[in-house]
KOLKOLDO-881026 format. One line per field, with one value per atom (N, C-alpha, C): residue in three letters; residue number from 1; z, y, x. Coordinates in Angstrom, 2 decimals. Layout:
<nodes>
fivex	(ALA  ...);
doke	(NUM  ...);
c3	(Z  ...);
c2	(Y  ...);
c1	(X  ...);
</nodes>
This chain:
<nodes>
fivex	(MET  MET  MET  THR  THR  THR  THR  THR  THR  TRP  TRP  TRP  TRP  TRP  TRP  PRO  PRO  PRO  TYR  TYR  TYR  LEU  LEU  LEU  ARG  ARG  ARG  ILE  ILE  ILE  ALA  ALA  ALA  ALA  ALA  ALA  ALA  ALA  ALA  LEU  LEU  LEU  LEU  LEU  LEU  GLY  GLY  GLY  THR  THR  THR  ALA  ALA  ALA  ALA  ALA  ALA  LEU  LEU  LEU  ILE  ILE  ILE  ARG  ARG  ARG  GLN  GLN  GLN  LEU  LEU  LEU  ALA  ALA  ALA  GLN  GLN  GLN  SER  SER  SER  VAL  VAL  VAL  GLY  GLY  GLY  ASN  ASN  ASN  ALA  ALA  ALA  GLN  GLN  GLN  ALA  ALA  ALA  SER  SER  SER  THR  THR  THR  THR  THR  THR  GLY  GLY  GLY  TRP  TRP  TRP  GLY  GLY  GLY  SER  SER  SER  HIS  HIS  HIS  LEU  LEU  LEU  PRO  PRO  PRO  THR  THR  THR  VAL  VAL  VAL  VAL  VAL  VAL  THR  THR  THR  ASN  ASN  ASN  PHE  PHE  PHE  PHE  PHE  PHE  SER  SER  SER  TYR  TYR  TYR  PHE  PHE  PHE  THR  THR  THR  VAL  VAL  VAL  LEU  LEU  LEU  SER  SER  SER  ASN  ASN  ASN  ILE  ILE  ILE  GLY  GLY  GLY  ALA  ALA  ALA  VAL  VAL  VAL  VAL  VAL  VAL  THR  THR  THR  PHE  PHE  PHE  VAL  VAL  VAL  ILE  ILE  ILE  GLY  GLY  GLY  ALA  ALA  ALA  VAL  VAL  VAL  TRP  TRP  TRP  MET  MET  MET  LEU  LEU  LEU  ARG  ARG  ARG  THR  THR  THR  ARG  ARG  ARG  GLY  GLY  GLY  ARG  ARG  ARG  ASN  ASN  ASN  ASP  ASP  ASP  PRO  PRO  PRO  GLU  GLU  GLU  PRO  PRO  PRO  ARG  ARG  ARG  TRP  TRP  TRP  LEU  LEU  LEU  ALA  ALA  ALA  THR  THR  THR  LEU  LEU  LEU  PHE  PHE  PHE  ALA  ALA  ALA  CYS  CYS  CYS  VAL  VAL  VAL  SER  SER  SER  THR  THR  THR  TYR  TYR  TYR  MET  MET  MET  ILE  ILE  ILE  VAL  VAL  VAL  THR  THR  THR  GLY  GLY  GLY  ILE  ILE  ILE  VAL  VAL  VAL  TYR  TYR  TYR  ASN  ASN  ASN  LEU  LEU  LEU  LEU  LEU  LEU  LEU  LEU  LEU  ARG  ARG  ARG  ASN  ASN  ASN  ILE  ILE  ILE  PRO  PRO  PRO  LEU  LEU  LEU  ASP  ASP  ASP  GLY  GLY  GLY  VAL  VAL  VAL  SER  SER  SER  GLU  GLU  GLU  VAL  VAL  VAL  TRP  TRP  TRP  THR  THR  THR  ASN  ASN  ASN  GLU  GLU  GLU  SER  SER  SER  MET  MET  MET  HIS  HIS  HIS  VAL  VAL  VAL  ILE  ILE  ILE  LEU  LEU  LEU  PRO  PRO  PRO  LEU  LEU  LEU  ALA  ALA  ALA  MET  MET  MET  LEU  LEU  LEU  LEU  LEU  LEU  ASP  ASP  ASP  VAL  VAL  VAL  LEU  LEU  LEU  PHE  PHE  PHE  ALA  ALA  ALA  PRO  PRO  PRO  ARG  ARG  ARG  ARG  ARG  ARG  ARG  ARG  ARG  ALA  ALA  ALA  LEU  LEU  LEU  PRO  PRO  PRO  TRP  TRP  TRP  SER  SER  SER  THR  THR  THR  ILE  ILE  ILE  PHE  PHE  PHE  ILE  ILE  ILE  ALA  ALA  ALA  ALA  ALA  ALA  ILE  ILE  ILE  PHE  PHE  PHE  PRO  PRO  PRO  LEU  LEU  LEU  VAL  VAL  VAL  TRP  TRP  TRP  ALA  ALA  ALA  GLY  GLY  GLY  TYR  TYR  TYR  THR  THR  THR  LEU  LEU  LEU  ILE  ILE  ILE  ARG  ARG  ARG  ALA  ALA  ALA  ASN  ASN  ASN  LEU  LEU  LEU  ILE  ILE  ILE  THR  THR  THR  ALA  ALA  ALA  PRO  PRO  PRO  LEU  LEU  LEU  THR  THR  THR  GLY  GLY  GLY  ASN  ASN  ASN  ALA  ALA  ALA  TRP  TRP  TRP  TRP  TRP  TRP  TYR  TYR  TYR  PRO  PRO  PRO  TYR  TYR  TYR  PRO  PRO  PRO  PHE  PHE  PHE  LEU  LEU  LEU  ASP  ASP  ASP  PRO  PRO  PRO  HIS  HIS  HIS  GLN  GLN  GLN  VAL  VAL  VAL  PRO  PRO  PRO  GLY  GLY  GLY  GLY  GLY  GLY  TYR  TYR  TYR  LEU  LEU  LEU  GLY  GLY  GLY  VAL  VAL  VAL  SER  SER  SER  GLY  GLY  GLY  TYR  TYR  TYR  ILE  ILE  ILE  VAL  VAL  VAL  GLY  GLY  GLY  ILE  ILE  ILE  ALA  ALA  ALA  ILE  ILE  ILE  ALA  ALA  ALA  ILE  ILE  ILE  ILE  ILE  ILE  GLY  GLY  GLY  VAL  VAL  VAL  ALA  ALA  ALA  ALA  ALA  ALA  GLY  GLY  GLY  VAL  VAL  VAL  VAL  VAL  VAL  TRP  TRP  TRP  VAL  VAL  VAL  GLY  GLY  GLY  ARG  ARG  ARG  ALA  ALA  ALA  ARG  ARG  ARG  GLY  GLY  GLY  ALA  ALA  ALA  LYS  LYS  LYS  THR  THR  THR  VAL  VAL  VAL  ALA  ALA  ALA  PRO  PRO  PRO  ALA  ALA  ALA);
doke	(1  1  1  2  2  2  3  3  3  4  4  4  5  5  5  6  6  6  7  7  7  8  8  8  9  9  9  10  10  10  11  11  11  12  12  12  13  13  13  14  14  14  15  15  15  16  16  16  17  17  17  18  18  18  19  19  19  20  20  20  21  21  21  22  22  22  23  23  23  24  24  24  25  25  25  26  26  26  27  27  27  28  28  28  29  29  29  30  30  30  31  31  31  32  32  32  33  33  33  34  34  34  35  35  35  36  36  36  37  37  37  38  38  38  39  39  39  40  40  40  41  41  41  42  42  42  43  43  43  44  44  44  45  45  45  46  46  46  47  47  47  48  48  48  49  49  49  50  50  50  51  51  51  52  52  52  53  53  53  54  54  54  55  55  55  56  56  56  57  57  57  58  58  58  59  59  59  60  60  60  61  61  61  62  62  62  63  63  63  64  64  64  65  65  65  66  66  66  67  67  67  68  68  68  69  69  69  70  70  70  71  71  71  72  72  72  73  73  73  74  74  74  75  75  75  76  76  76  77  77  77  78  78  78  79  79  79  80  80  80  81  81  81  82  82  82  83  83  83  84  84  84  85  85  85  86  86  86  87  87  87  88  88  88  89  89  89  90  90  90  91  91  91  92  92  92  93  93  93  94  94  94  95  95  95  96  96  96  97  97  97  98  98  98  99  99  99  100  100  100  101  101  101  102  102  102  103  103  103  104  104  104  105  105  105  106  106  106  107  107  107  108  108  108  109  109  109  110  110  110  111  111  111  112  112  112  113  113  113  114  114  114  115  115  115  116  116  116  117  117  117  118  118  118  119  119  119  120  120  120  121  121  121  122  122  122  123  123  123  124  124  124  125  125  125  126  126  126  127  127  127  128  128  128  129  129  129  130  130  130  131  131  131  132  132  132  133  133  133  134  134  134  135  135  135  136  136  136  137  137  137  138  138  138  139  139  139  140  140  140  141  141  141  142  142  142  143  143  143  144  144  144  145  145  145  146  146  146  147  147  147  148  148  148  149  149  149  150  150  150  151  151  151  152  152  152  153  153  153  154  154  154  155  155  155  156  156  156  157  157  157  158  158  158  159  159  159  160  160  160  161  161  161  162  162  162  163  163  163  164  164  164  165  165  165  166  166  166  167  167  167  168  168  168  169  169  169  170  170  170  171  171  171  172  172  172  173  173  173  174  174  174  175  175  175  176  176  176  177  177  177  178  178  178  179  179  179  180  180  180  181  181  181  182  182  182  183  183  183  184  184  184  185  185  185  186  186  186  187  187  187  188  188  188  189  189  189  190  190  190  191  191  191  192  192  192  193  193  193  194  194  194  195  195  195  196  196  196  197  197  197  198  198  198  199  199  199  200  200  200  201  201  201  202  202  202  203  203  203  204  204  204  205  205  205  206  206  206  207  207  207  208  208  208  209  209  209  210  210  210  211  211  211  212  212  212  213  213  213  214  214  214  215  215  215  216  216  216  217  217  217  218  218  218  219  219  219  220  220  220  221  221  221  222  222  222  223  223  223  224  224  224  225  225  225  226  226  226  227  227  227  228  228  228  229  229  229  230  230  230  231  231  231  232  232  232  233  233  233);
c3	(8.59  8.28  7.60  7.11  6.57  7.61  8.77  9.86  10.58  10.69  11.39  10.67  9.22  8.42  8.39  8.10  8.42  9.57  10.54  11.66  11.96  11.17  10.95  10.16  9.03  8.06  8.94  9.68  10.48  11.45  12.20  13.16  12.23  11.05  10.23  9.99  9.48  9.04  10.24  11.52  12.68  13.07  12.97  13.10  12.15  10.82  9.80  9.98  10.31  10.79  11.77  12.97  14.12  13.71  12.97  12.65  11.65  10.57  9.86  10.53  11.51  12.46  13.25  13.90  14.63  13.78  12.44  11.77  11.05  10.93  10.42  11.32  12.73  14.01  14.34  13.87  14.45  13.19  11.90  11.07  11.22  11.51  11.88  13.06  14.10  15.46  15.01  14.12  13.77  13.14  12.15  11.46  12.63  13.46  14.44  15.10  15.59  16.42  15.68  14.23  13.56  13.68  13.41  13.67  12.18  11.16  9.90  8.95  8.09  7.32  6.38  5.88  5.05  5.92  7.13  7.84  8.65  8.69  9.54  8.53  7.14  6.07  6.11  6.84  7.20  5.76  4.88  3.57  3.04  2.80  2.28  3.06  4.42  5.20  4.92  5.08  4.67  3.50  2.53  1.06  1.13  1.53  1.59  2.18  3.25  3.99  3.08  2.28  1.50  0.09  0.32  -1.20  -1.22  0.11  0.42  -0.53  -1.32  -1.79  -0.46  0.52  1.73  2.35  2.22  3.20  2.30  1.15  -0.04  -0.10  -0.20  -0.23  1.23  2.41  3.56  3.46  3.07  3.04  2.42  1.04  0.15  0.95  1.58  2.43  3.39  4.22  5.30  4.50  3.40  2.84  2.37  1.55  1.10  2.23  3.44  4.26  4.71  4.79  5.35  4.61  3.25  2.17  2.23  2.32  2.16  3.50  4.33  5.62  5.48  5.30  5.09  4.18  2.86  2.11  2.51  3.51  3.76  4.88  5.80  6.85  6.14  4.95  4.38  3.69  3.30  2.41  3.28  4.35  5.39  5.11  5.17  4.85  3.20  2.54  1.11  0.61  -0.38  -0.82  -2.23  -2.81  -3.96  -3.94  -5.19  -5.03  -4.76  -4.10  -4.27  -5.72  -5.67  -7.20  -7.83  -9.15  -9.66  -9.40  -9.14  -8.60  -7.15  -6.60  -5.16  -5.43  -6.14  -6.30  -6.97  -8.08  -8.72  -7.72  -6.81  -5.67  -4.86  -4.34  -3.45  -4.45  -5.54  -6.32  -6.46  -6.76  -7.06  -5.49  -4.57  -3.00  -2.66  -2.51  -2.47  -2.80  -4.29  -4.89  -4.25  -4.27  -3.40  -2.08  -1.41  0.13  -0.05  -0.81  -0.66  -1.35  -2.52  -2.87  -1.75  -0.94  -0.06  0.99  1.34  2.16  1.73  0.46  -0.20  -0.01  -0.66  -0.97  0.35  1.43  2.75  3.33  3.39  3.87  3.17  1.87  1.07  0.85  0.87  0.53  1.58  2.52  3.40  5.04  5.21  6.77  7.53  7.09  8.08  7.97  7.60  7.51  8.67  9.56  11.27  10.99  12.04  11.90  12.37  13.38  13.74  14.20  14.71  15.17  14.22  13.01  11.84  12.02  12.42  12.48  13.98  14.41  15.53  15.05  15.88  15.49  15.19  15.87  15.83  14.81  14.44  13.23  11.83  11.99  10.94  10.56  11.44  11.49  10.92  11.56  10.98  9.60  9.02  7.82  6.92  7.15  6.52  6.36  7.62  7.91  8.18  8.90  9.54  8.66  8.03  7.17  5.67  5.31  4.16  4.15  5.52  5.99  6.00  6.39  6.35  5.21  4.11  2.90  2.29  2.34  1.95  2.32  3.50  4.06  3.50  3.47  2.71  1.31  0.54  -0.90  -0.68  0.25  0.44  0.97  2.10  2.70  2.62  2.28  2.47  1.71  2.07  1.57  0.45  -0.76  -1.57  -2.54  -2.93  -3.76  -5.23  -6.22  -7.58  -8.26  -9.42  -10.58  -11.18  -11.47  -12.32  -13.56  -14.77  -15.92  -15.81  -16.68  -16.55  -16.80  -17.48  -17.80  -16.58  -15.21  -13.88  -13.68  -14.15  -13.94  -14.43  -15.65  -16.17  -15.56  -15.01  -14.30  -12.69  -12.34  -11.16  -11.42  -12.54  -12.73  -13.04  -12.91  -13.51  -12.39  -11.23  -10.03  -9.79  -9.63  -9.30  -10.38  -11.68  -12.81  -12.48  -12.27  -12.16  -11.00  -9.82  -8.51  -8.77  -9.74  -10.14  -10.92  -11.85  -12.60  -11.87  -10.75  -9.89  -9.09  -8.56  -7.79  -8.12  -9.42  -10.01  -10.79  -10.84  -11.52  -10.25  -9.19  -7.95  -7.20  -7.40  -6.33  -6.43  -7.64  -7.79  -7.62  -7.16  -7.11  -5.50  -4.63  -3.30  -2.61  -1.23  -0.62  0.56  0.55  1.60  3.20  3.56  5.33  6.06  6.25  7.30  6.93  5.48  5.18  4.61  3.82  3.21  1.84  1.32  -0.06  -1.00  -1.99  -3.03  -3.87  -3.16  -3.77  -2.66  -2.84  -1.89  -2.64  -2.23  -2.74  -1.48  -1.73  -0.57  0.01  -1.05  -0.68  -1.45  -0.53  -1.05  -2.49  -3.00  -4.20  -5.32  -4.98  -5.96  -6.29  -5.29  -5.28  -6.02  -7.26  -8.24  -7.68  -6.44  -5.82  -4.77  -4.64  -3.58  -4.61  -5.26  -6.16  -7.20  -7.09  -8.24  -9.62  -10.40  -11.67  -11.87  -10.82  -11.01  -11.58  -12.47  -13.26  -13.69  -14.36  -14.75  -13.83  -12.55  -11.62  -11.07  -10.73  -10.44  -11.54  -12.48  -13.70  -13.67  -13.03  -12.75  -11.73  -10.58  -9.52  -9.93  -10.81  -11.15  -11.94  -12.89  -13.79  -12.95  -11.90  -10.94  -10.34  -9.62  -9.02  -9.97  -11.05  -12.00  -12.19  -12.51  -12.82  -11.51  -10.18  -9.02  -8.92  -9.34  -9.25  -10.09  -11.50  -12.40  -11.83  -11.35  -10.98  -9.71  -8.67  -7.81  -8.01  -8.99  -9.53  -10.25  -10.92  -11.64  -10.60  -9.39  -8.40  -7.61  -7.46  -6.78  -7.77  -9.03  -9.92  -10.13  -10.14  -10.18  -8.92  -8.02  -6.58  -6.54  -6.97  -7.12  -8.16  -9.39  -10.27  -9.80  -9.12  -8.64  -7.46  -6.69  -5.58  -5.90  -7.03  -7.28  -8.35  -8.74  -9.39  -8.60  -7.31  -6.16  -5.50  -5.86  -4.93  -5.67  -4.78  -4.92  -5.43  -6.39  -6.55  -5.73  -5.27  -4.71  -5.56  -5.12  -5.80  -6.24);
c2	(22.54  21.24  21.67  22.54  22.89  23.02  23.53  23.88  22.58  21.54  20.28  19.25  19.19  17.97  17.52  18.51  18.12  17.38  17.73  16.91  15.34  15.37  13.95  13.21  13.77  13.18  12.68  13.86  13.36  12.38  12.27  11.16  9.72  9.72  8.57  8.03  9.19  8.79  8.12  8.69  8.45  6.81  6.36  5.07  4.35  4.60  3.76  3.68  4.68  4.53  3.67  3.65  2.75  1.32  1.10  -0.38  -0.86  -0.35  -0.66  -1.18  0.00  -0.14  -1.53  -1.48  -2.71  -4.37  -4.12  -5.21  -5.48  -4.57  -4.85  -5.39  -4.79  -5.43  -6.99  -7.25  -8.75  -9.41  -9.11  -10.02  -10.17  -9.17  -9.29  -10.21  -9.84  -10.77  -12.16  -12.56  -13.94  -14.49  -13.83  -14.38  -14.51  -13.77  -13.91  -15.33  -15.35  -16.76  -17.93  -17.71  -18.91  -19.79  -21.14  -22.02  -22.67  -22.15  -22.69  -21.62  -22.02  -21.14  -20.20  -20.83  -20.05  -19.04  -19.65  -18.74  -17.53  -17.80  -16.67  -15.78  -16.06  -15.29  -13.96  -12.99  -11.43  -10.89  -10.59  -9.83  -10.41  -11.75  -12.08  -11.75  -11.82  -11.55  -10.13  -9.27  -7.88  -7.60  -8.10  -7.85  -8.56  -9.26  -9.98  -9.08  -8.47  -7.46  -6.32  -5.90  -4.79  -5.06  -6.41  -7.13  -7.26  -7.01  -6.99  -5.96  -5.93  -4.94  -4.02  -4.65  -3.93  -3.05  -3.70  -2.69  -1.49  -1.83  -0.76  0.36  -0.01  0.65  1.73  1.01  1.89  2.75  2.28  3.32  4.33  4.29  5.42  6.10  5.58  6.10  7.29  6.65  7.58  8.83  8.46  9.51  10.63  10.18  10.85  11.77  11.33  12.04  12.97  12.54  13.73  14.85  14.50  15.68  16.56  15.78  16.40  17.13  16.71  17.64  19.11  18.77  19.73  20.89  20.50  21.46  22.06  21.47  22.26  22.98  22.83  23.64  24.99  24.68  25.63  26.64  26.18  27.03  27.46  27.33  27.71  29.11  29.22  30.58  30.87  29.61  29.59  28.72  28.97  28.08  27.44  27.74  27.11  25.41  24.90  23.29  22.89  21.44  21.04  20.92  20.97  21.03  19.64  19.78  18.40  17.19  17.46  16.27  15.55  16.68  16.11  15.39  15.71  15.29  13.79  13.78  12.37  11.45  12.10  11.03  10.58  11.43  10.79  10.02  10.21  9.54  8.05  7.92  6.54  5.82  6.46  5.88  5.52  6.34  5.83  4.73  4.69  3.45  2.05  2.21  1.15  0.68  1.76  1.21  0.81  1.16  0.92  -0.66  -0.92  -2.22  -3.34  -2.73  -3.60  -3.85  -2.99  -3.04  -4.26  -4.13  -5.00  -6.36  -6.55  -7.68  -8.58  -7.96  -8.44  -8.90  -8.15  -8.61  -9.48  -9.74  -10.74  -12.10  -11.98  -12.96  -13.68  -12.72  -13.02  -12.63  -12.67  -12.04  -13.10  -14.39  -15.85  -16.38  -15.95  -16.60  -16.32  -17.48  -17.05  -16.43  -15.44  -14.62  -15.55  -16.45  -17.53  -16.82  -15.66  -15.07  -14.00  -14.15  -13.44  -11.81  -11.70  -10.20  -10.13  -8.98  -8.57  -8.23  -8.27  -7.95  -6.32  -5.74  -4.18  -3.62  -4.10  -3.69  -4.20  -5.52  -6.31  -5.38  -4.87  -4.17  -2.97  -2.41  -0.69  -0.77  -1.87  -1.62  -2.05  -2.99  -3.53  -2.86  -2.30  -1.76  -0.24  0.13  1.30  2.42  2.45  3.23  3.18  2.28  2.17  2.97  2.99  3.56  5.21  5.29  6.78  7.47  6.67  7.16  7.18  6.21  6.51  7.69  7.74  9.15  10.51  10.52  11.36  11.73  10.65  10.82  11.44  11.19  11.45  13.06  13.41  14.36  15.66  15.52  15.89  17.31  18.38  19.85  20.12  20.94  21.70  20.59  19.62  18.48  19.31  18.61  19.06  18.11  18.30  17.39  16.96  15.76  15.02  14.62  14.57  13.80  12.16  11.87  10.45  9.50  10.04  9.60  8.99  9.62  9.33  7.78  7.24  5.75  5.06  5.30  4.32  4.58  5.84  6.17  5.36  5.18  4.44  2.87  2.58  1.17  0.65  1.63  1.39  0.55  1.09  0.32  -1.07  -1.37  -2.41  -3.58  -3.13  -4.11  -4.36  -3.39  -3.62  -4.62  -4.21  -5.14  -6.58  -6.70  -8.12  -8.96  -8.31  -8.71  -9.06  -8.24  -8.35  -9.69  -9.78  -10.63  -12.24  -12.48  -13.44  -13.90  -13.00  -13.37  -13.66  -12.92  -12.75  -14.51  -14.70  -15.86  -17.32  -17.54  -19.02  -18.66  -17.51  -17.39  -17.45  -17.19  -17.39  -18.57  -18.84  -19.76  -19.14  -19.67  -19.20  -19.06  -18.08  -18.10  -19.09  -19.17  -20.07  -21.41  -21.74  -23.26  -24.08  -23.21  -23.69  -23.92  -23.72  -24.18  -23.43  -23.67  -23.17  -21.97  -21.67  -20.37  -19.60  -18.46  -17.54  -16.67  -16.57  -15.70  -14.85  -13.71  -12.80  -13.31  -13.74  -14.07  -15.16  -15.85  -17.35  -17.41  -16.23  -16.35  -16.19  -15.71  -15.55  -16.82  -17.74  -19.01  -20.08  -20.36  -21.40  -22.91  -22.93  -24.33  -24.53  -23.48  -23.39  -23.10  -22.27  -21.83  -23.11  -23.62  -24.69  -24.18  -24.97  -24.57  -23.99  -23.82  -23.22  -21.88  -21.75  -20.36  -19.80  -20.64  -20.14  -19.65  -20.53  -19.83  -18.57  -18.44  -17.17  -16.28  -16.39  -15.59  -14.80  -15.65  -15.23  -14.14  -14.84  -13.64  -12.09  -12.38  -11.13  -10.08  -10.98  -10.33  -9.29  -10.45  -9.72  -8.59  -8.70  -7.61  -6.30  -6.68  -5.50  -4.76  -5.69  -4.92  -4.11  -4.64  -3.95  -2.66  -2.64  -1.54  -0.44  -0.85  0.10  0.54  -0.21  0.21  1.20  0.88  1.88  3.05  3.00  4.44  5.15  4.46  5.28  5.99  5.23  5.71  6.80  6.70  7.80  8.87  8.85  9.94  10.83  9.89  10.28  11.26  10.85  11.43  12.84  12.74  14.15  14.93  14.47  15.28  16.08  15.36  16.01  16.76  16.66  17.43  18.62  18.27  19.33  20.59  20.09  21.07  22.02  21.63  22.54  23.40  23.25  23.74  25.38  26.37  27.82  28.30  28.86  29.30  30.69  31.19  32.44  33.65  34.37  35.96  36.44);
c1	(-12.13  -11.43  -9.94  -9.88  -8.37  -7.51  -8.01  -6.82  -6.36  -7.30  -6.85  -6.71  -6.88  -6.71  -5.00  -4.39  -2.84  -2.58  -3.11  -2.51  -2.95  -4.49  -4.67  -3.92  -3.33  -2.33  -1.07  -0.78  0.58  0.05  -0.85  -1.27  -1.38  -1.73  -1.94  -0.32  0.48  1.74  2.68  2.29  3.07  2.53  1.28  0.56  1.40  1.30  2.08  3.44  4.22  5.60  6.00  5.13  5.27  4.96  3.95  3.66  4.57  5.26  6.21  7.66  7.95  9.25  8.82  7.96  7.67  7.67  7.08  6.94  8.20  9.08  10.36  11.20  11.17  11.86  11.67  10.30  9.85  10.33  10.31  11.01  12.48  13.25  14.71  14.93  13.85  13.90  13.79  12.88  12.58  13.74  14.35  15.68  16.79  16.84  18.13  17.73  16.82  16.15  16.19  16.05  16.19  17.29  17.02  18.18  18.63  17.75  18.05  19.11  19.75  20.60  19.71  18.65  17.85  16.91  16.43  15.72  16.42  17.80  18.69  19.27  19.15  19.73  19.12  19.74  19.41  18.92  19.82  19.41  18.11  18.09  16.66  15.49  15.82  14.43  14.28  15.22  14.89  14.26  15.06  14.47  12.95  12.83  11.26  10.45  10.86  10.01  9.73  10.50  10.18  9.67  9.29  8.95  7.40  6.77  5.32  4.72  3.50  2.90  2.42  1.90  1.46  2.23  3.65  4.62  5.18  5.22  5.44  4.47  3.16  2.01  1.95  2.23  2.15  3.22  4.39  5.70  5.18  4.57  4.10  2.98  2.26  1.21  1.63  2.68  3.40  4.04  4.83  5.50  4.42  3.61  2.53  1.83  1.06  0.72  1.68  2.80  3.59  3.89  3.95  4.28  2.78  1.93  0.55  0.44  0.64  0.45  1.43  2.65  3.57  3.03  2.60  2.28  0.80  -0.20  -1.24  -0.72  0.21  0.59  1.56  2.23  2.79  2.14  0.86  -0.06  -1.36  -1.25  -2.54  -2.74  -4.09  -4.79  -5.02  -4.92  -4.92  -6.20  -6.90  -7.93  -7.64  -6.49  -6.14  -6.01  -6.31  -6.25  -4.82  -4.48  -3.05  -2.76  -1.07  -0.49  -0.89  -0.73  -1.03  -0.34  1.15  2.03  1.66  0.95  0.75  -0.63  -1.42  -2.95  -2.53  -1.78  -1.30  -0.78  0.10  0.69  -0.48  -1.28  -2.35  -3.16  -3.41  -4.30  -3.84  -2.65  -1.91  -1.75  -1.22  -1.19  -2.45  -3.65  -4.79  -5.41  -5.12  -5.44  -4.71  -3.39  -2.94  -3.07  -3.54  -4.00  -5.31  -6.29  -7.66  -7.59  -6.76  -6.87  -6.34  -5.22  -4.36  -5.40  -6.46  -7.35  -8.48  -8.56  -9.80  -9.27  -7.89  -7.49  -7.26  -6.93  -6.50  -7.74  -8.75  -10.03  -11.00  -10.56  -11.20  -10.44  -9.40  -8.39  -7.44  -6.95  -5.97  -6.55  -7.58  -8.17  -8.00  -8.04  -8.27  -7.03  -5.79  -4.45  -3.93  -3.60  -3.20  -1.44  -1.55  -0.36  0.99  0.94  1.91  3.04  2.95  4.46  4.87  4.52  4.95  4.65  3.52  3.04  2.34  1.95  1.28  -0.23  -1.21  -2.47  -2.64  -1.81  -2.02  -1.09  0.07  0.55  -0.21  -0.65  -1.14  -2.51  -3.35  -4.56  -4.37  -3.33  -2.82  -2.58  -1.92  -1.21  -2.25  -3.33  -4.37  -5.86  -5.96  -7.19  -7.39  -6.66  -6.76  -6.07  -4.87  -4.32  -5.00  -5.47  -6.23  -7.49  -8.30  -9.26  -8.83  -7.95  -7.41  -7.17  -6.75  -6.36  -8.12  -8.54  -10.10  -10.84  -10.66  -11.17  -10.66  -9.30  -8.67  -9.08  -9.45  -9.97  -11.30  -11.95  -13.42  -13.75  -12.82  -12.92  -12.08  -10.75  -9.50  -9.86  -9.54  -9.81  -8.81  -9.15  -8.46  -8.05  -8.78  -8.47  -8.48  -7.63  -7.74  -8.12  -8.88  -9.44  -8.16  -8.11  -7.17  -7.57  -6.86  -7.36  -7.54  -8.47  -8.76  -7.37  -6.40  -5.17  -4.29  -4.88  -4.13  -4.04  -5.56  -5.62  -4.42  -4.01  -2.93  -1.50  -1.47  -0.31  -0.12  -1.62  -1.80  -1.35  -1.61  -1.41  -0.08  0.80  2.36  3.19  2.90  3.84  3.00  2.07  1.45  1.75  1.95  2.39  3.97  4.65  6.17  6.40  5.67  5.68  5.37  4.23  3.92  4.97  5.61  6.65  7.92  8.40  9.30  9.16  7.91  7.60  7.54  7.09  7.13  8.43  9.40  10.67  11.66  11.30  12.37  12.10  10.64  9.95  11.05  11.29  12.17  13.56  13.93  15.51  16.04  15.22  15.26  14.88  15.26  14.57  13.89  12.68  11.83  12.37  12.37  12.82  12.41  10.91  10.01  10.20  9.89  9.83  10.87  11.89  13.17  12.77  11.57  11.21  12.02  12.17  13.17  12.49  11.34  10.80  10.12  9.81  9.12  7.99  6.87  5.71  5.51  5.15  4.57  3.36  2.70  0.98  0.56  -0.27  -0.50  -1.20  -2.09  -2.69  -1.89  -0.45  0.37  1.32  1.06  2.17  1.46  2.17  1.43  1.50  2.27  2.50  1.18  0.32  -0.66  -1.95  -1.98  -3.05  -3.53  -4.92  -5.09  -5.15  -4.45  -4.11  -2.70  -2.06  -0.72  -0.66  0.20  0.43  -0.89  -1.59  -2.76  -3.72  -3.92  -4.61  -4.30  -3.00  -2.20  -2.62  -2.39  -2.78  -4.31  -5.15  -6.51  -6.67  -5.77  -5.81  -5.26  -4.26  -3.47  -4.17  -5.14  -5.99  -7.18  -7.74  -8.60  -8.19  -7.06  -6.39  -6.10  -5.95  -5.56  -6.69  -7.92  -9.43  -9.71  -9.40  -9.69  -8.93  -7.42  -6.73  -7.20  -7.46  -8.04  -9.28  -10.40  -11.68  -11.24  -10.68  -10.50  -9.71  -8.77  -8.16  -9.22  -10.19  -11.29  -12.30  -12.32  -13.19  -12.39  -11.26  -10.51  -10.45  -9.89  -10.03  -11.34  -12.45  -13.76  -14.29  -13.75  -14.09  -13.38  -12.01  -11.17  -11.77  -12.27  -12.60  -14.09  -14.90  -15.98  -15.93  -15.10  -14.59  -13.73  -12.97  -11.87  -12.80  -13.82  -14.67  -15.32  -15.32  -16.07  -14.81  -13.62  -12.51  -12.70  -12.48  -12.83  -11.24  -10.96  -9.70  -9.57  -8.25  -8.15  -8.42  -8.83  -8.88  -7.85);
</nodes>
């Protein structure tokens, strides 16, 4: 497994890169074709693209898969566990990708694409790449056991992203609708969620619980598998 696992990571990284580039190109193309000032405002469109949790998580997955593959190839023939920094990176990004897959399939699966995204890019970023990360958690060789405090490290980025999203939302005009606000996901939009910001806060709390729960599961699996890693003589 050690011999071919880095190539699986590279394959996943290539798929993620292709999906991200295609999705960004489609967003830029939609902006260029727009006939409204807010829809054709390219800086806003590009910034919005990089404001999606899904996009940021997939970028993290691509980078992490590449780093993990290079490390495995450079240390082939050895049996020592991955360095702690790499194990922590995988634990965090795996958490984000698994949560992305869960949230998408529970809350966003039935939202029409309407030219905003293509099926293959959408499925790659929301289903295939999260599954690839889950498989890496379960089966990648040379796992290192991490302390339980890693859970709190994994929670930092989602909290920062949520704060950034809610602050920025009312400072820009939505490119597609012209609304004086823009939220990357409908469950964060107080104009759509029953109860307004109170309802949104419920979703945020629920997703925070999911992130902590998934992070705990990822760390638990890593500790269980890392305990079986055989150190070099």
